[in-house]
C-alpha positions in Angstrom: 0.0 0.0 0.0 1.2 3.4 -0.9 1.2 5.5 2.3 1.5 9.1 1.1 1.5 11.7 3.9 -1.0 14.5 3.5 -0.3 17.2 6.0 -3.1 19.8 6.5 -2.9 22.7 8.9 -6.2 24.1 10.0 -5.0 27.2 11.8 -4.7 29.4 8.8 -7.4 32.0 8.7 -8.1 32.6 5.1 -11.2 34.7 5.0 -12.4 37.9 6.3 -15.6 36.4 7.8 -17.8 37.2 10.7 -20.5 35.4 12.5 -23.8 35.6 10.6 -27.1 35.7 12.4 -30.7 36.7 11.8 -33.7 37.2 14.2 -36.8 35.2 13.4 -40.0 35.6 15.5 -37.9 37.2 18.2 -35.4 34.4 18.3 -31.8 34.8 17.1 -30.4 32.1 14.8 -27.0 31.6 13.4 -26.8 30.7 9.7 -25.4 27.4 8.5 -23.3 27.0 5.4 -25.1 24.7 2.9 -22.9 24.7 -0.1 -19.7 26.3 -1.3 -18.8 26.3 -5.0 -15.8 27.8 -6.8 -15.6 29.9 -9.9 -14.3 33.2 -11.3 -17.4 35.3 -10.6 -15.8 38.8 -11.2 -13.7 37.9 -14.3 -10.3 38.5 -12.8 -8.8 35.0 -13.4 -8.7 34.3 -9.7 -10.7 31.7 -7.7 -13.8 33.0 -6.0 -16.4 31.3 -3.8 -20.2 31.3 -4.1 -22.0 30.3 -0.9 -25.5 29.4 0.1 -26.8 29.5 3.7 -29.8 28.4 5.7 -31.3 30.0 8.9 -33.8 28.4 11.2 -34.6 25.5 8.8 -35.4 27.9 6.0 -38.0 29.8 8.0 -36.1 33.0 7.0 -34.6 33.5 3.6 -30.8 34.1 3.8 -28.7 36.1 1.4 -26.1 34.4 -0.8 -22.4 35.2 -0.2 -19.7 35.8 -2.8 -16.2 35.8 -1.6 -13.7 37.2 -4.0 -10.2 35.7 -4.0 -6.9 37.6 -4.4 -5.0 34.5 -5.7 -2.9 34.3 -2.5 -5.4 32.4 -0.3 -7.3 35.4 1.1 -10.9 36.3 0.3 -13.1 39.4 0.9 -16.8 39.8 0.7 -17.7 40.9 -2.8 -21.4 40.0 -2.8 -22.6 43.6 -3.2 -20.2 44.3 -6.1 -21.0 41.0 -8.0 -24.8 41.6 -7.6 -24.7 45.4 -7.9 -26.3 45.7 -4.4 -29.3 43.5 -5.5 -28.3 40.5 -3.4 -30.6 37.5 -3.8 -31.8 35.3 -1.0 -32.5 31.6 -0.7 -34.6 29.6 1.8 -32.7 26.2 1.7 -30.4 25.4 -1.3 -29.0 21.9 -0.5 -26.2 22.3 -3.1 -25.1 24.8 -5.7 -24.2 24.0 -9.3 -21.9 26.1 -11.4 -21.8 26.0 -15.2 -21.8 28.4 -18.2 -25.6 28.2 -18.8 -25.7 31.3 -21.1 -22.6 30.4 -23.1 -20.7 33.7 -22.5 -17.6 32.0 -21.1 -18.3 33.0 -17.5 -19.7 30.7 -14.8 -23.3 30.9 -13.8 -25.1 29.4 -10.8 -28.2 27.2 -10.4 -29.6 26.8 -6.9 -32.3 24.2 -6.3 -34.4 25.5 -3.4 -36.2 23.1 -1.0 -38.0 25.8 0.8 -38.7 25.7 4.5 -37.6 22.4 5.9 -40.6 22.1 8.3 -44.2 21.1 8.0 -46.2 21.9 6.0 -43.2 22.0 3.6 -44.4 24.8 1.2 -41.5 24.3 -1.2 -39.3 26.9 -2.8 -38.7 28.6 -6.1 -35.5 27.3 -7.8 -33.1 30.1 -8.7 -30.7 31.0 -11.6 -28.0 33.6 -11.5 -26.5 34.4 -14.8 -23.3 36.4 -15.6 -23.4 39.6 -17.5 -21.0 42.4 -18.4 -22.0 44.3 -15.2 -22.0 41.3 -12.8 -24.4 38.5 -11.9 -28.1 38.9 -12.4 -31.0 37.1 -10.7 -32.5 35.3 -13.8 -34.8 33.0 -12.0 -37.7 34.1 -14.2 -36.0 32.0 -16.9 -36.8 28.9 -15.0 -40.3 27.2 -14.5 -42.2 29.2 -11.9 -43.4 26.7 -9.3 -42.8 25.8 -5.6 -41.1 22.4 -5.2 -39.2 20.5 -2.6 -36.1 20.5 -4.8 -33.6 18.3 -2.9 -31.0 17.7 -5.5 -30.0 18.4 -9.1 -27.4 17.6 -11.8 -26.3 19.5 -14.9 -25.0 18.4 -18.3 -25.7 18.6 -22.0 -28.3 15.8 -22.1 -29.5 16.5 -25.7 -26.1 17.0 -27.4 -26.9 20.5 -28.6 -23.9 22.2 -27.0 -25.5 23.9 -24.0 -25.9 22.8 -20.4 -29.3 21.4 -19.3 -30.6 20.7 -15.7 -32.2 17.7 -14.0 -34.0 18.5 -10.8 -34.9 16.0 -8.1 -38.1 16.9 -6.2 -39.6 15.1 -3.2 -43.3 14.5 -2.4 -44.3 15.7 -5.8 -48.1 15.9 -6.1 -48.4 16.4 -9.8 -46.0 13.9 -11.3 -43.0 16.1 -11.4 -40.8 14.3 -8.9 -38.1 14.4 -11.7 -37.8 17.5 -13.9 -35.7 17.9 -17.0 -35.1 21.5 -17.9 -33.8 22.1 -21.4 -31.6 25.1 -22.2 -32.3 27.1 -25.3 -28.6 28.1 -25.4 -28.7 31.4 -23.6 -29.9 30.3 -20.2 -33.7 30.1 -20.7 -35.0 26.8 -19.5 -38.2 24.9 -20.6 -39.5 21.9 -18.7 -39.6 18.8 -21.0 -41.6 16.2 -19.0 -41.9 13.9 -22.0 -38.2 13.1 -21.6 -38.7 11.8 -18.1 -38.9 8.1 -17.5 -42.6 7.1 -17.3 -42.6 6.0 -13.7 -42.0 9.6 -12.7 -44.8 11.0 -14.6 -47.5 9.5 -12.5 -49.1 11.3 -9.7 -47.8 11.0 -6.2 -44.5 9.6 -7.2 -42.1 9.6 -4.3 -39.1 10.8 -6.1 -35.3 10.5 -5.6 -33.1 12.6 -3.3 -30.2 13.0 -5.6 -29.0 12.5 -9.2 -25.9 12.5 -11.3 -25.6 13.1 -15.0 -22.6 11.1 -16.3 -21.7 9.1 -19.3 -21.4 5.6 -17.8 -21.4 3.6 -21.0 -19.0 5.8 -22.9 -21.3 6.7 -25.8 -20.6 10.5 -25.4 -24.1 11.1 -23.9 -24.6 11.7 -20.1 -26.7 9.0 -18.5 -28.9 9.5 -15.5 -28.1 8.0 -12.1 -30.8 8.4 -9.4 -30.4 7.9 -5.7 -33.2 6.3 -3.7 -35.3 7.9 -0.9 -36.9 6.3 2.1 -40.4 7.4 1.1 -40.5 5.3 -2.0 -39.8 1.6 -2.7 -37.8 2.5 -5.8 -34.2 1.6 -5.6 -31.3 3.7 -6.8 -31.2 3.2 -10.6 -29.7 4.1 -13.9 -31.4 5.4 -17.1 -29.4 5.4 -20.3 -29.4 8.3 -22.6 -30.5 7.7 -26.2 -28.2 10.6 -27.3 -31.0 13.2 -27.3 -31.8 13.3 -23.6 -34.9 11.1 -23.9 -34.6 9.0 -20.8 -38.3 7.9 -21.2 -37.1 5.4 -23.8 -34.8 3.6 -21.3 -35.7 1.0 -18.8 -34.4 1.6 -15.3 -31.5 -0.5 -14.2 -31.6 -1.1 -10.4 -28.4 -0.5 -8.5 -27.4 -2.8 -5.6 -28.8 -1.8 -2.2 -26.4 -0.8 0.6 -28.1 -2.7 3.4 -28.6 0.5 5.3 -32.2 0.4 6.8 -34.6 2.6 4.9 -31.9 3.8 2.5 -31.4 7.4 1.6 -28.8 8.5 -1.0 -27.6 12.1 -0.3 -24.8 12.4 -2.8 -23.4 10.6 -5.9 -20.0 11.0 -7.5 -18.1 9.1 -10.3 -14.6 7.7 -10.2 -12.7 5.0 -12.1 -11.9 2.5 -9.3 -10.2 -0.2 -11.3 -8.5 1.7 -14.1 -10.6 0.2 -16.8 -11.8 3.7 -18.1 -15.4 2.9 -17.2 -16.8 5.3 -14.7 -17.7 3.7 -11.4 -19.9 5.3 -8.7 -19.6 6.4 -5.1 -22.8 6.9 -3.2 -23.1 8.7 0.2 -25.9 6.8 2.0 -27.7 7.4 5.3 -31.0 6.1 6.9 -34.5 7.5 6.7 -37.6 6.5 8.6 -38.5 7.8 12.1 -37.5 11.5 12.3 -36.2 10.9 15.8 -33.5 8.5 14.5 -33.0 9.3 10.8 -29.9 10.5 9.1 -27.7 8.8 11.7 -25.6 6.5 9.4 -22.5 7.6 7.6 -21.8 5.2 4.8 -20.0 5.2 1.4 -21.0 2.7 -1.2 -18.6 1.7 -4.0 -20.3 0.4 -7.2 -18.1 -0.9 -10.1 -19.3 -0.5 -13.6 -19.8 -3.7 -15.6 -20.0 -1.9 -18.9 -23.7 -2.6 -19.7 -25.4 -0.3 -17.2 -25.0 -2.9 -14.4 -22.9 -2.2 -11.3 -21.3 -4.6 -8.8 -21.1 -3.6 -5.1 -17.4 -3.7 -4.1 -17.8 -1.6 -0.9 -16.2 -4.1 1.4 -13.2 -4.4 -0.9 -12.7 -0.6 -1.3 -13.1 0.9 2.2 -13.3 -0.5 5.7 -16.3 0.9 7.5 -16.7 -0.7 10.9 -19.8 1.2 12.2 -22.0 3.1 9.7 -24.4 3.9 12.5 -22.3 6.9 13.6 -24.9 9.3 14.7 -24.3 11.6 11.7 -24.2 11.4 7.9 -21.9 12.3 5.1 -23.4 15.4 3.4 -21.1 15.7 0.4 -18.5 13.5 -1.3 -15.8 15.2 -3.4 -13.5 13.2 -5.6 -10.1 14.8 -6.1 -6.4 14.0 -6.2 -5.2 15.7 -3.0 -1.6 14.5 -3.2 -1.0 14.6 -7.0 -0.1 11.0 -7.3 -2.4 10.4 -10.2 -5.1 8.6 -8.1 -8.3 10.2 -6.9 -8.9 10.6 -3.2 -12.1 11.4 -1.3 -13.1 14.3 0.8 -16.4 14.0 2.8 -18.3 16.5 4.9 -20.0 15.2 8.0 -23.3 16.7 9.0 -25.9 16.3 11.7 -24.9 14.5 14.9 -26.6 14.8 18.2 -24.5 13.3 21.0 -22.0 12.2 18.4 -20.2 15.0 16.7 -20.2 14.9 12.9 -16.8 14.2 11.4 -15.2 15.5 8.2 -12.8 13.0 6.7 -10.2 12.4 4.0 -9.8 9.0 2.5 -6.7 8.3 0.4 -6.5 6.1 -2.6 -3.7 3.6 -2.4 -3.4 3.4 -6.2 -5.6 0.4 -6.7 -9.0 2.0 -5.8 -8.8 0.9 -2.2 -9.2 3.8 0.3 -8.0 4.4 3.9 -8.6 7.2 6.3 -5.9 9.8 6.8 -5.9 10.0 10.6 -3.4 12.8 10.7 -5.7 15.4 9.2 -7.0 17.8 11.8 -10.4 19.1 10.6 -11.4 21.2 13.5 -15.0 20.3 13.1 -17.7 18.5 14.8 -20.3 21.2 14.1 -23.4 20.2 12.2 -23.1 23.1 9.8 -19.6 22.1 8.5 -19.0 22.1 4.8 -15.7 20.7 3.7 -14.7 21.7 0.1 -11.5 21.0 -1.9 -10.4 23.9 -4.0 -7.1 24.8 -5.7 -6.8 28.3 -4.2 -3.3 29.1 -5.4 -3.5 27.5 -8.9 -0.5 25.4 -8.0 -2.1 22.0 -8.9 -2.7 21.2 -5.2 -6.2 21.1 -3.7 -6.6 23.1 -0.5 -9.7 22.6 1.7 -12.2 25.2 2.5 -13.6 24.6 6.0 -16.9 26.4 6.4 -18.7 26.6 9.8 -21.2 28.8 11.6 -18.6 31.4 12.7 -16.7 31.9 9.5 -14.3 30.1 7.2 -10.8 28.6 7.3 -8.4 27.4 4.8 -6.8 24.0 5.5 -3.5 24.1 3.5 -2.2 21.2 1.6 1.4 20.6 2.5 1.8 17.5 0.3 5.3 17.7 -1.3 5.2 18.5 -5.0 5.8 15.5 -7.2 8.6 16.0 -9.7 8.2 15.8 -13.4 8.4 12.3 -14.8 11.3 11.4 -17.0 10.8 8.6 -19.5 12.9 5.6 -18.3 14.2 7.8 -15.6 16.1 6.4 -12.6 15.6 8.8 -9.7 18.2 9.6 -7.0 17.7 10.4 -3.3 20.1 11.3 -0.6 19.4 9.7 2.8 20.4 12.2 5.5 20.4 9.6 8.2 22.9 7.2 6.5 24.7 9.7 4.3 24.1 7.4 1.3 22.2 7.6 -2.0 19.2 5.6 -3.2 18.1 5.0 -6.7 14.7 4.0 -8.1 13.2 3.5 -11.5 9.7 3.3 -10.1 7.5 6.5 -10.2 5.2 5.0 -7.5 8.2 4.3 -5.2 9.6 7.7 -6.0 6.4 9.5 -5.0 5.9 7.4 -1.9 9.4 8.2 -0.7 8.9 11.9 -1.4 5.7 12.0 0.7 6.5 9.7 3.5 10.3 9.6 4.2 11.4 13.0 5.4 15.1 11.9 5.7 15.2 11.1 1.9 16.0 14.3 -0.1 14.9 14.0 -3.7 17.7 15.2 -6.0 16.7 14.5 -9.6 16.5 11.9 -12.3 20.2 10.8 -12.3 20.1 8.9 -15.6 17.9 6.8 -17.8 17.6 3.0 -17.8 18.7 1.2 -20.9 16.2 0.2 -23.5 16.5 -3.1 -25.5 15.9 -1.4 -28.8 19.1 0.6 -28.5 21.6 -2.2 -27.8 22.4 -5.2 -25.7 21.0 -5.0 -22.1 21.0 -6.9 -18.9 19.1 -6.6 -15.6 20.4 -4.5 -12.8 19.8 -6.3 -9.5 19.0 -4.5 -6.2 19.9 -5.6 -2.7 18.9 -4.2 0.7 21.6 -4.3 3.4 19.7 -4.9 6.6 22.7 -4.0 8.7 23.3 -0.5 7.2 19.8 0.2 5.9 21.3 0.9 2.4 21.0 -0.5 -1.1 23.5 -2.1 -3.5 23.1 -2.4 -7.3 24.9 -4.8 -9.6 24.5 -6.1 -13.2 26.9 -9.0 -12.6 25.2 -12.3 -12.1 28.5 -13.6 -10.6 28.5 -10.8 -8.0 24.8 -11.3 -7.4 25.2 -15.0 -6.7 28.2 -14.5 -4.5 26.4 -11.9 -2.3 23.4 -14.3 -2.0 25.7 -17.1 -0.9 28.0 -15.2 1.4 26.3 -12.1 2.7 23.1 -13.0 4.6 22.5 -9.3 5.6 22.0 -8.5 1.9 18.4 -9.2 0.8 17.8 -9.5 -3.0 14.8 -7.3 -3.9 14.7 -8.2 -7.6 15.5 -6.5 -10.9 15.6 -2.7 -10.6 16.0 -1.7 -14.2 18.1 -2.4 -17.4 21.6 -1.4 -18.1 23.7 -1.7 -21.3 26.3 -4.4 -21.3 28.5 -2.4 -23.6 28.7 1.2 -24.7 26.2 2.0 -27.4 25.5 5.2 -29.3 24.3 7.9 -27.0 25.0 6.0 -23.8 27.2 7.1 -20.9 29.1 5.0 -18.3 27.6 4.6 -14.9 30.6 4.9 -12.5 30.8 3.0 -9.2 32.5 4.0 -6.0 33.1 2.2 -2.7 33.0 4.3 0.5 35.5 2.7 2.9 34.0 4.6 5.9 30.4 3.4 5.5 31.0 0.2 3.5 28.4 1.4 1.0 28.5 2.1 -2.8 27.8 5.3 -4.8 26.9 5.5 -8.5 27.0 8.5 -10.9 26.6 9.0 -14.6 28.0 12.5 -14.4 31.6 12.8 -15.5 32.2 16.0 -13.5 30.8 14.5 -10.3 33.1 11.4 -10.8 36.1 13.6 -11.2 35.2 15.7 -8.2 34.8 12.7 -6.0 38.2 11.2 -7.1 39.9 14.6 -6.4 38.2 15.5 -3.1 36.9 12.4 -1.3 39.7 10.0 -0.5 37.4 7.5 1.3 35.6 6.9 -2.0 37.5 4.2 -3.9 36.8 4.4 -7.7 35.8 0.9 -9.0 35.3 1.8 -12.6 32.3 1.5 -14.9 29.5 -0.7 -13.5 27.5 -0.7 -16.8 26.2 1.9 -19.3 23.0 3.9 -19.2 21.3 6.8 -21.2 21.9 10.3 -20.0 18.9 12.4 -18.9 19.8 15.2 -21.3 21.0 14.7 -24.8 
């Protein structure tokens, strides 16, 4: 297992934020952050944040917040400037969605609005904020005008006409609109197209689904529709395949495997390739429904592997160890992102709810095979039910920081993962071990990255040379030994030397073939010189002529042993 250290520091105040409160019916309530989404909302090429809030379960509408970034990790309230002092308010927007709905090259915002989260549940008007030359404009009039319990949504070009459409998930629909498809006319004006909805959702009193995801799961270049189940309906989570024109009514629903959580509720869905077969797999955040006194008390991630035909296999137990899903809280959001730049997608989850048991935000690292483990070293500073935990590349350096949003403000959790060096084709990478005073060489990029992130006493120097390739000339394997007495490595191409070491030096463990070296000098190759350090009893290797000459001249404890074999230079 690759164990790459991710070191986050949560004591960096990144925002100019103050505690937000409103008085409702004579009672003061603090606002809770519902969703944070990134985008350049003032066209200055810097990352900004668009934020929705909820106060008193949506009994009082709450203004949106736009924080403008300076590119250096600090943000200031720019809501008034972005909206020209006409700041919109929302009741309860579970999650925001950013896309260029009007095709002007600037991000817009769609906010599904659940309305007041209390009986009699009157519903809310969904909202649309479009960019313009003078800032963002409340363009909600371009959406269908109706009050719905909009719990989730997803966005994508469902009809392949070049613009972004919207799927809305409503609960307790009384008129057959538990699922709505909103088609974009290309400039951000949306029309409800109910004939595209699968027929089970067009009947009256359909229970609905809590969440959806538009994603091309069968790789036919059209986004398919994944729907998450809800406790008020017997319908499972299911998949509807796109016919290429967004007509999901022509597809038969494909049921997804259940999680085993009692009265299952899906609260988020994301896609990931778990097994590197290019087919998108699914991660579902699941909790429990049922009795309001004991619902939303399970935190569970389900991993479903794509079989290529719309069917999915449950591999949860193989992908993540989850000892006790009945945690007292639930995972509000799941974000898939490569936190440590190792080429494998990790998971960031936001905990929510929690009574006696505080909610926990978590980071799960991918070991490179689609198996995840919790990073216990991450200090999240949370436990508050209003936490939102959002990965964002604040500094545009290719590393995802984490925005930690809570009732009293915002914090930036900085990502201190070491930068991964540029890969060199056939490169053999060199490290200096500060504890032993020796060098280590590896042709494995995975091993290189693991050492960089986990072994602080190994200083990465560079790609020292390139391994030989059989197409260029005669080659032979270079064997690698580990000396258990000194904690150092030895490399040799000689099978005679290899066999002698195996027979006579029990402290030397053969680790296998490290890479290829040329057995003779070929065009473009360079000698790899070998030294023996009489002080440490270890060997040193270099392909650099100048370094060889400097060692011979200045380090008398290094005995020059000649050319070990030939390799290709990094440059040239």
